C-alpha positions as CSV (number, residue, x, y, z in Angstrom):
1,M,-0.2,-0.1,0.5
2,P,1.1,3.2,-1.3
3,R,2.4,6.2,1.6
4,L,-0.2,9.4,1.8
5,C,3.0,12.1,2.8
6,R,6.5,12.2,1.9
7,F,7.6,11.7,4.8
8,P,6.9,8.9,7.9
9,V,4.3,9.7,10.6
10,P,7.4,9.6,14.0
11,K,6.5,7.0,16.6
12,L,5.0,8.4,19.6
13,P,6.4,7.0,22.7
14,S,4.0,4.4,24.4
15,S,3.6,5.0,28.0
16,P,0.6,5.4,30.1
17,V,1.6,8.2,32.1
18,L,2.1,10.3,28.9
19,R,-1.5,8.9,28.2
20,S,-2.6,9.8,31.4
21,A,-0.2,13.2,31.0
22,G,-2.2,14.1,27.5
23,V,-5.5,13.6,28.8
24,Y,-5.2,16.3,32.1
25,T,-3.8,18.7,29.0
26,S,-6.8,18.6,26.9
27,G,-8.9,19.1,30.0
28,A,-7.1,22.2,31.3
29,L,-7.1,23.4,28.1
30,F,-10.5,22.7,27.6
31,S,-12.0,24.3,31.1
32,L,-9.5,27.3,30.1
33,G,-11.6,28.0,27.3
34,F,-14.5,28.2,28.6
35,F,-13.4,30.0,31.9
36,L,-11.5,32.7,28.8
37,L,-15.4,33.3,27.4
38,L,-17.5,33.2,30.3
39,D,-14.8,35.8,32.6
40,A,-15.6,38.5,29.8
41,A,-19.0,37.5,29.5
42,V,-19.0,38.2,33.1
43,Y,-16.7,41.5,33.6
44,S,-19.1,42.7,30.4
45,K,-22.1,42.3,31.9
46,H,-20.8,44.4,35.8
47,A,-18.4,46.8,33.8
48,S,-19.2,50.0,34.7
49,G,-20.3,52.1,31.6
50,G,-19.5,49.8,28.9
51,D,-22.4,49.2,26.2
52,V,-20.6,46.6,24.1
53,H,-21.5,43.2,26.2
54,I,-21.2,39.8,25.3
55,T,-24.2,37.8,23.5
56,I,-25.0,34.9,22.3
57,V,-22.9,35.9,18.9
58,D,-19.9,35.7,21.2
59,W,-20.7,31.7,22.6
60,I,-21.7,30.4,18.7
61,P,-17.9,30.2,17.9
62,L,-16.9,28.6,21.0
63,I,-19.9,26.0,21.2
64,C,-19.3,25.2,17.1
65,S,-15.9,24.4,18.3
66,V,-16.8,22.3,20.8
67,L,-19.1,20.0,19.1
68,G,-16.2,19.2,16.5
69,M,-14.1,18.6,19.5
70,L,-17.6,16.3,20.5
71,V,-17.5,15.0,16.6
72,I,-14.1,15.0,16.3
73,N,-13.0,12.6,20.1
74,S,-15.6,10.4,19.1
75,I,-14.4,8.6,16.0
76,E,-12.0,5.1,16.6
77,R,-8.4,5.9,14.9
78,S,-8.6,2.4,13.6
79,R,-11.5,3.2,11.2
80,L,-9.4,6.1,9.4
81,N,-7.1,3.9,8.5
82,A,-8.3,0.0,7.6
83,N,-10.7,-0.2,4.6
84,T,-13.1,-1.9,6.6
85,F,-16.9,-3.4,5.8
86,S,-19.2,-3.0,7.8
87,H,-21.9,-6.4,8.1
88,S,-24.2,-4.7,5.6
89,G,-21.8,-4.4,3.1
90,N,-21.6,-0.3,4.0
91,D,-17.9,1.5,3.5
92,V,-17.0,1.8,7.8
93,T,-13.7,4.0,6.7
94,W,-15.9,6.3,4.0
95,K,-17.6,7.6,6.6
96,A,-15.9,8.1,9.4
97,R,-13.5,10.1,7.4
98,S,-16.6,11.7,6.6
99,V,-17.4,12.4,9.9
100,L,-13.8,13.6,10.7
101,F,-14.2,16.4,7.8
102,I,-17.4,17.3,9.4
103,G,-15.9,17.5,12.9
104,L,-12.7,19.4,11.4
105,A,-14.9,22.0,10.0
106,L,-16.9,22.7,12.8
107,M,-13.6,23.2,14.9
108,A,-12.4,26.1,11.9
109,G,-15.8,27.6,11.4
110,G,-15.8,28.1,15.6
111,L,-11.8,29.9,15.0
112,A,-12.9,31.5,12.2
113,G,-16.2,32.6,13.2
114,A,-14.3,33.9,16.5
115,A,-12.1,36.0,14.5
116,S,-15.1,37.4,12.1
117,V,-16.7,38.6,15.2
118,L,-13.5,39.8,16.8
119,V,-12.6,42.1,13.7
120,M,-16.2,42.9,12.9
121,K,-17.7,43.8,16.4
122,Y,-14.3,45.1,18.2
123,V,-12.1,45.6,16.4
124,V,-14.2,47.9,13.3
125,P,-15.8,50.1,15.9
126,G,-12.5,50.4,17.7
127,Y,-13.1,49.6,20.9
128,P,-10.6,50.9,23.6
129,W,-8.6,47.4,25.1
130,P,-10.5,46.6,28.1
131,T,-14.1,46.1,25.6
132,L,-11.7,44.7,22.7
133,G,-11.0,42.2,25.4
134,F,-13.8,40.2,25.1
135,G,-12.9,39.6,21.6
136,V,-9.9,38.2,22.2
137,A,-10.9,36.0,24.8
138,G,-13.8,34.4,22.0
139,V,-10.4,33.6,20.0
140,M,-8.1,32.5,23.0
141,G,-11.3,30.2,23.8
142,S,-11.9,28.9,20.2
143,A,-8.1,28.1,20.4
144,S,-8.0,26.7,23.4
145,V,-10.7,23.9,22.6
146,M,-9.0,23.4,19.2
147,L,-5.8,22.7,20.6
148,S,-7.5,20.8,23.2
149,C,-8.8,18.4,20.8
150,I,-5.4,18.1,18.9
151,V,-4.1,17.0,22.1
152,L,-6.9,14.9,23.1
153,W,-7.1,12.9,20.0
154,V,-2.9,12.2,20.1
155,S,-3.4,11.2,23.2
156,Q,-5.9,8.4,23.1
157,N,-4.4,7.2,20.3
158,I,-1.2,7.0,21.7
159,E,-0.6,2.7,21.1
160,D,0.3,1.0,24.7
161,D,2.0,-1.7,24.9
162,Y,-0.4,-3.4,27.4
163,T,-3.4,-2.7,25.4
164,Y,-5.2,-5.6,24.1
165,S,-7.6,-5.8,21.2
166,L,-10.1,-8.2,21.6
167,S,-12.4,-8.2,18.8
168,L,-15.5,-11.2,17.7
């Protein structure tokens, strides 16, 4: 079978400690993403003299990023690599890759949407820094969720020497 990439993908070290550290790091990044936007929302609500507040428009990109993360991490990596067929004869690999694409599109759309909200709602009107920080928090929140998804995907797919695959 020919390779897809010119350069081989590096083999990750297999360690249960590394896997656990990756899962915990992913959780920390995910909670940081939510905290950034939630903190900005609370600050915008209680800031004195501000006429710009965080609305649902600011939350939609983060919600799209979270949905993309859920979709991506619900796919088994083995479904993407092998060209296996299910009992009904449908191509499982094609379906898994399509769902992976939808998840990636949701996450990329969330990050692009957060950047669009930053530019259109905060930069173009020329708001000063405390208000501009609301848009920056949205972009950083979506980027943090995206980075969390990458870390979780890599750490879940680290091959462990003591992992057994039982299938019927």
